[in-house]
N, C-alpha and C positions, 0 to 999 in steps of 0.2 A: 254350711252351718252359720246361723245368725250371729252377728257380733254382739257380745255382752258388754253393756255400758257400765262404767263405774259410777259410784254415787256422786262424785264431783261432776261427771259429765251429765248425769240426770239433772242435777241442780242447775247447771248452766243452761240446759235446754228449757227448763221450766221458767227460769229467770228471763230468758229471751222471749218466750211466749207472752209473759206478762207485760214486758216492755214494748212488745210489737216489733222487735228487731229480728226480722225474718230475711234480711238481705243475705244473699248467697255470697260466699267468698269469690272474689274475682279470680277467674281462671288465669293461670300463668301462661304467657305465650310459649308456644312450642319452640324448642331450640332447633334451629335449622341445621340439618346434617351437612357436614362437610363433604363435598363431592371430590372424588378422586378419579383421575384419568385411568382407564383400563390399560393394562400392559399385557401384550401378547407374548407369553413365554415360548410359544412355538416359533416365533420369528423375532428374536431379540434384536435390540438396536446395535448397529455396527459402526455408526458415526458418533464419536464422543461429543460431549457437551462443549468442550473447548473448541472443537472444530466447527461445530454449529455456530458458536459465538464468533469465531473468525469469519465465517461466511456472512454472518449478519453485519459485521463491520465492513467487509468488502462491498457488500451490496448497498449499504448505506452510502458509501462513497460513490458507488455506481449511480444511485438515485440522484445525488447532487450533480454529477457530471451530465447525466441524461437530461435533467430538468433544464440546466442552463443551455445546452445545445439545442434542445427542441424549441425552447423559447425563441431563439434566433431563426431556426429553420422554418417554423410554422407561423411565426409572428403572432403568437397567442400565448397566454399564460399556461404553462404546463407544469404539473407537479407530480413527482414520483415519490413513493415512500414504501418501505418494506413492511408488509403485513405479517408474514410468517416465514420461518425457515425451519423445515422439519424433514425427517427421514421417512421415506415411503418405499413401496415396491413399484416397479415400473408399470405393472398392470393397473395400478390405481390411477396413475397419470394417463394411461392410454384409455381407460374406461371413461375418464372425464370428458374426452373429446367426442364430438358428434361426427357423423359421416361427412358433413360439409365443412368441417374445420380443417385448417392447414397450419403447418408450423415450419420453422426454419431450422436447419441443421448446419453445423460448421465444425470441422475438425481443427484441433489445435496442434501445432508443432512444439513439443516441449524441448527443453535444452538437451535432454538425454536421447532425443530422436525416437522415442518409443511410440508405437501406434496405439492410440486409445480411442474409445468411443467418442462421438461428437457431443457438442453442446446442443440442446434443444431449447428453442424459445417459441412460445405461443402467446398470442395476444387476442383478447376478445374482439368480436366484430365491431362493436360500437366505437371504441377509441381508434381502431385502425382505419375505419371508414371515415371518421371525422378528420384524421390526419390526411387521408387521400383527398378529401374535399378541400382542405386548406391548401394543399399543394397545387390543386387545379384551379385555385382562385376563389373558392367558395368560403363561407364562414364556418363550415364544419358543424352546423346545427341542424341541418335538414336530414334526419335519419329515419324518416317515416317508412314503415313497411319492413324494418329490419328485425328479423327473428332468427331462430335456430335453423330454419329451412333456407336461409338466404345463401345463394351460391355466388362466388366471386366471378366477375368477368375476366377475360384475358388481360385487359388493360389493368384492372385492379390487382391481378396476380403479379404483374410486373412491378406495379407500385408497391405492393406488399413486400416483394423481394428487396426493393431498393430501401424502403423504410426500415425493415428489419435488419438490413445490413448495417445501418447506423447503430442499432441497438447492440449488435455484436461487436462493433468497434468500441462502444462504451465499455463492454465487458473487458476487453483487453486493457483499456486504460485503468479500470478499477483494480485489476490484478497486477498492474505494472509495479506497484510498490513491494510486491511479494515475490513475483516470478516473471521472467521475461518469456513470452510465448509469441509465436507467429501463427498466422491463420492460413487456411486453405480456402478453396472456393465455397461459396454459400449455396446450399441446396434447399429447394423448396419441396416439402413432402405434402402432396395433395391428398394422399390416402393414408391416414395415421395407422389404420389396421394392418397395412402391409410393411410397416417399418420394422426391420428385424436386426438392426445393428446392436440393440440392447435387448437382452432376454427379458421376458415378462416378470421373472422372479428376481431380477437384478435389483439390488438396493440402490436407491437414488436419493439425492438431496433436492428437495423442491423449494425454490425461493419464489414466494408469491409477492408481487409488487402491485400497488395500487397506482393507477395512472389517471390523471385528470387533465383533459385538454379542453379549455373553455368551460362549457357546461356539460361535457360528456365525461362519464366515469367508466372505468373498466379495470381489468386485471391483466398483468403480464406474468406468465409463468416461465421460470427458467429451470431446466432439468439438467442436473449434473450427475453422471453415473458414479458409483462408488469407486470403480476401477480407475477412472480419470482422477478423482479426488485423491486417492491414495498416492498416485504418482506425483501429483502436484504438491501434496503435503510433505511427502518425503524429500522433495527438492527444497522446499521452504525450510524444513527442519535441518537439513544438512548445511544449508547456507547460513543458518543462525550460528552453528557451531564451528564452521570453517569459512572465514571471510575469503580466503584465497582458494576458491574452488578450482579455478583453471588458470593457466598462465596467460591465456588470452584476456580473461577478465582483469587480471592484475596489470597487464600491459595497457589495456584500455583505461584503467583507473589512473595509472601513472601519467599517461598522455593527457588525460583531462586535467589532472592536478597541475602538471607542468604548463599546460596552455593557459591556465588561470594565473600562475605566479610568474610567468616569464617577464611581464612588464613591471614587476615590483622593483623598487629602487633599493640598492645596497651600497653601503659606504666601503670604498676600497682605500686602504692606507698602506703607504710604502714605509716600512720600518728599516731605517738605515743602520741603527745601532743603539745601544744603551750604555751609559756610563754613570758611575756614582760621583756626584759633585756635592761638596759641602755647602751648607746654607750660606756661609760667609762668601764663598765664590759666587753663588747665585746673586747674593745681595750686591756684590761689587761689579756685576756684569754691566758692560757699557757697549755702545755701538762700535763695532770694529773688533771686539774680542773674539777669540777663536776657542771653540770647545773641541778638544781632542777626543774622538770616539774610540781611540785605541784599536782601530781595525785597519787592515790594508785597504788602500784606495780602490783596488779592483775586486774586493770581496763582494759576495752576493748579498742582496738585500731580500727581505721577506715582505710579501704582500698579505696584509690582513684583510679578510672579508668578513664583515659582521663581527669583528673583534677576535677572530680565530685566524691563525697562520695557515693559509691554504696553498700558496705558491711561493716560489723563489725565483729570482732573476737578477739581471745586472742593470745598473743605472746608466742611461744614455740620453740621447736627444732624438726627437722625431719632429721634422718640420719646425726646427728652432724652438721646440718645447721639450721640457724634461719628460722623459718616458722611461719605462721599465721593460726590458726584454725578458719574457718569461722563459726560464730554462727547465722548469720541472716542478715536482712536488717535493716538499721537505720529507725527511726520513720519518715514516709513520711510527717507528718504534721509539722515537725521541719526542720529548715534549718540545713544542716550538720555542718557548722561552729559553729552555736550556740550550737549544741549537744556537740561538743568538749569543748567549753568554759564552759558549765554547768558541764561537767565531771571534768574539771580542778578546778571548784570552790567547789567540794565536800570536806568535811574535811578529812584530813589525819588521819587514826586511830593511836592512841597513841601506841608507842612500849613499 
């Protein structure tokens, strides 16, 4: 049905025709729709956001450690940075690899001695071949003919194993602030499709790192299974709430602390006795005057360490110097000052 115009609208059209104002109204730009990431409800996320954030912080530290170490090892500017940390299924990581790709696996020995799936580390061909070239004396820039069909030689496989072993050592240092782990042997998996220690449907955390060596760029992929992460996060959480996890850790901590403070200096004072004296007597003191401590001459004296009474003993000489023979600790139930006062109140034996 045609739209019926009102009289005011008709007058406005006629007025516009007479004045020649036939400009069309400017079209308003279309509002860009906000894009949302699809969420698969059939396979919900199992690694929480705070754990993903923790992994991001750990591998930021990993990137700093690896960058400084690689600079010295390869004698070229190397930079690592974290691109993404996300949760995936293992088959997504496996499908990403080609037939000629290889990766490194290494099992970790956790403090609870549990057996867990290994860590997987894969690096693109361009950066790893550049590193090999640098180790063999080249400049790492001659990478002609490198494509997805490239196969590593036997020598390159051994160099691959050696270089990736460094990257796994960096992993241990990055986790050292949170959990102490030990490593087992490094294994090289030359056929990714035959790797079966992690099931294809297993949830994993994928950490994607960007690596730049000179003029060559590539990616390093670190794969951590959810089973391994659960054990590691449980140990970390338990240590947050209980500092004294084991007696061995406490003993080690005490020995470290004691080794650092053993050479500290403390003042030791021998307290022979205390007596109340009037201000007049103190004012009249002269050389040769005697102050009676009102204690037996053979009574024990107290050693003060850091201002506190710690030991008691008897005054004597050692190599013509005044010395104290330690006889024991003062009564713990009594206050040290009261002990001295009680000693001072003992009757002096008649001479």
